[in-house]
C-alpha positions, 0 to 999 in steps of 0.5 A: 851279907845282903845289907853289906851288899846293898851299902856297897852298891849305894856307895859305888853308884851302881844302882840307878838312883844311888844314895848321895855320898853324904847320905851313905856316909851318915847311914841316913836315907831320904825315905824309910818304908816299912811294909812290902805291901803293894803300897810299899812297893809303889812308894819305893819306886816313886822315890827312886824315880825322883833320884832319892834314896830309900830303904824298903823294909819287909816284915816277911821274906816275900813281897807284895802283900795280898796281891801276891798271896792269893788275891788274884781276882782283883777287887778293882771297882771302876777300871777308869779310876785306876791310874799310875803304877797301879794301872801299869801293874795290870797292863804288865799282867796282861803283857805277861800272859799275852806273851805266853798265849794266855787269853785275857780273863775278865775279872769282876766289876769294871770289865765293861768300862771300856778300859781293857788295856789291863788284865785284872786276874792273875796267879800269885807267883806272876804278881810276885815276879812282876813286883820283883822285876819292878824293884830290880829295875828301880834299884830297890833292894828290899830288906827282908824278914825284918819285922819291926820291934813293937815293944816300945823301942822300935821307933826313936823320936825327937818330939814329933819327928821320927829319928830311927826305926829298929827291927827285931834282928837289931838293924837300925834305919835312919830316914828323913821321912818314913812311910808306914805301908803295913796293913796293920799300921805297926810303925804308926802305932809304935811311933805313938800316932793315934788310931782306932780299932773296930766299928764306930757308932753311926753317930760319930761321923754321921754315917748309916752303915757303921757299927753293929749291923744285924738288919743289914747283914743279908749277904753271906747269911743263913738261907735256912733256919739252923739250930745252934745248940749242941743238942738240937732244941736244947739251949741247956746243952750249950752252943755249937762251936763258933757261935757267940753267946752274947746278944746281937746288940743295937744296930748302929752302935759301936764296938771293938770288933773287926771284920773276918780274916781268911787265907785266899787259897789258890786251888786247882782240879788239874791232877798234874798240878794238884796237891791234896788238902792236908788234914790239920794235925788237930782236926776237930769235926765238931768245929763244922757241925753248924756247917753239917746242919746247913748242908743237911738243910740243902745249902749248896752254894759251895763254889760261888767264890772259887773265882777263875784265874789263869791256868785252871786255878782259883782265887778261893774266897768266902761265900755264904754263911759258913765258909772260908772266913773264920768269923770272930777269931781275929779280934786280938790280931791288930794289936797282938804280939808277934806270938799272938798273931802267929797263934791267930794265923795258925787258928785260921789255917787250921780252920780252913784246912779243916773246913776243906777236909770236912767237906771232902772226907767227913761222913757228916758232909753229904755224898754229893758235896764230898764228890764235888769237893774231892777233886780240888787241891792246892796248887803245886807251883804256888807258895812252894816254900810254904806247903803251897799255902799262902804266906800271908793272912788276909788282914782286911782291917786292923788299926786305922789312923785317926788324923785331922781328916777322916774319910767317912761314908759321907765322903764316899757318897759325895755328901761331903767334899774331899779336899786335896785328892791323891787318888780314887777309890770306887769299890763297893763298901764291903765289910765281912761278917764280924760274929755269929750269934743266936737270934730272938727266934733261936737260930744261928745268924751272922752279923756285920756284913755290909755290901753297898755301892757308894754309887760313884768313884770318889776322891781320897784326901792327902789329909787321910794319910798324914798324921796329926802334926803333934804326933808325927811330922815326918810320917805318911800312912797310905794303908792304915789310913785315917778312915772310919770302919765303914769307909775303910771297907771300900778303900781297903782294896789292893789297887787303891793301896798301889795308888796311895803308896805311889802318892805317898812316895811323891809326897815324901820326895817333896817333903825331903826336897823342901825340908818340910813336915809332911803336913806342909807339903804344897798340894799344888806341887804334889798334884802336878807330880801325881798328874805327871805320874798318870794318877787319876784325881777327879771322881767319875761316875761309876 
């Protein structure tokens, strides 16, 4: 019924930018977007504003990606580097709360930049309502709960041109240009575009922070020496859960591991809006023995990333050596089947619920920790159709396209030029821990965390969202873009995805108008349009 309604609206011309009659008759639209992340949303609106037809296909029922799934304490970096629709989103957040008498709450970095026309922290349901209103105003009706087929039949191509996209429920979408706005790069991969997984060696792109990072992993590291063995002091007794038996490896060398995922929880201590943390059905206190020992040694930085958002809620993130990140349990996710991904999502939910349950209730949790944790619960008015648990796992990194141009640490630092800017990034190079191991002294350590400022705002190249011509000439990839692992650690922020999605939408419009491959879109024309859109294209000192 939803599909029929959308077609009738298009033919009747009732939407603001209806599909032309010839387009509707053939079932062809100008642009097909897969992924209802913030990038997919801004791309679709940019395309509609230009008078073009678009299909926005959502893997899930809800829209907005991590911006609507608990990441309410936005990773903004330099506010002065954020323009276009991304800037408007934070203005709309501020307007929403101002209309309800809620005073602005300062977010993280960027608050002192003098750019205070926006509000950078928000509740998940507020972000979702803003995005829903944006789409409604633009006349974009998302196709929901329509995951892409990922069995080799999800994309039909004619040489390097994508002809159609197919979803698991049997729908087929035909477009002139396609945009992969998914976090995972699923459309890109199904289309046969080359991608990378894991960490490159530093030598591959002349970097300093890529690959294995043991010496540099000083953040979210154990502050005390914690025995990793089942029987303390006895290596023969075996390792505690969630510790890798392998050696740390050589710093700077590459591997296939990816940084940890988690759910960004929206929590509160307000009794009227609080619902208790559920005990997982298969709760196993042994999974948290390492944490018990760490707490027993005196660690108490439990609440450092219970970041405040409006209405007495939090964006609860990882902080410390044993926290909300389910380290090492996500390696199979990027290329996993839908069933494998669901298994990994369940593992992460069980781990985090069990972690909170342990700290609130288990006798191995110190009394002061239990007392401090027990008032906390999930928010009754968030994620109301999912047990107040976020709909999406925070996929911090999955596939990364490898195109003719690759964003690297050297581009972020300004050591190499970045041609054809389509937007700016500015956030700290931020890669979470990848694994937990036993060091040479016989104690538990984490490996992989990197938090280093690039020292500046930096340009992101159009070439980084365009595949190699021979692999796909009508596809744009603004989220799983072409970048090294460590460069992606900074680029991967939600405001940047909004920026890059809007720029991809503008490029798609030009490709349709000029009947060109995306590789041939005239940059001068694209740049002019992006500046009209309010995008910021020139790097600024952070």
